[in-house]
C-alpha positions in Angstrom: 0.8 8.2 4.3 4.4 8.8 5.1 6.9 6.0 5.9 7.5 7.6 9.3 3.8 7.2 10.2 3.9 3.6 9.0 6.8 2.7 11.1 4.8 3.5 14.3 2.1 1.0 13.3 2.1 -2.7 14.3 2.7 -5.5 11.9 -1.0 -6.4 12.0 -2.1 -2.8 11.2 0.4 -2.7 8.3 -1.0 -6.0 6.9 -4.5 -4.7 7.1 -3.6 -1.5 5.4 -1.8 -3.5 2.7 -4.9 -5.6 2.0 -7.0 -2.5 1.8 -4.6 -1.0 -0.7 -4.4 -4.1 -2.8 -8.2 -4.2 -3.0 -8.2 -0.5 -4.0 -5.6 -1.2 -6.7 -7.7 -4.0 -8.1 -10.7 -1.7 -8.2 -8.8 1.0 -10.0 -7.5 -1.5 -12.6 -11.1 -2.6 -13.2 -12.2 1.0 -13.6 -9.3 1.7 -16.0 -10.2 -1.4 -18.1 -13.8 -0.2 -18.4 -12.7 3.3 -19.2 -14.3 4.8 -16.1 -11.2 5.8 -14.2 -11.8 9.4 -13.1 -8.4 10.1 -11.6 -5.6 8.2 -13.4 -3.0 9.6 -11.0 -4.7 7.7 -8.1 -3.4 4.3 -9.4 0.2 5.6 -9.2 -0.3 6.8 -5.6 -1.8 3.5 -4.5 1.1 1.6 -6.1 3.7 3.7 -4.3 1.8 3.3 -0.9 1.9 -0.4 -1.4 5.6 -0.3 -2.0 6.1 1.9 1.1 4.2 -0.5 3.3 6.1 -3.5 2.0 9.4 -1.7 2.6 8.4 -0.9 6.2 7.2 -4.4 6.8 10.5 -5.8 5.5 12.5 -3.4 7.7 10.6 -4.6 10.8 11.2 -8.2 9.9 14.9 -7.5 9.3 15.2 -5.5 12.5 13.6 -8.3 14.6 15.8 -11.0 13.1 19.1 -9.3 14.0 
């Protein structure tokens, strides 16, 4: 998902999406530890999406504070 799409979402939607991605990241780590990870590139994509969401959430907080 692109950052522009994320900016149009509400804070609650972003938090829900973040929780889903954190659960997916945990699942991928467990699969990697067990040697069952089919697509190693997926972990990198999830990590970057988490960073994007956190960035957009911080932008919204900073924008509402000023």
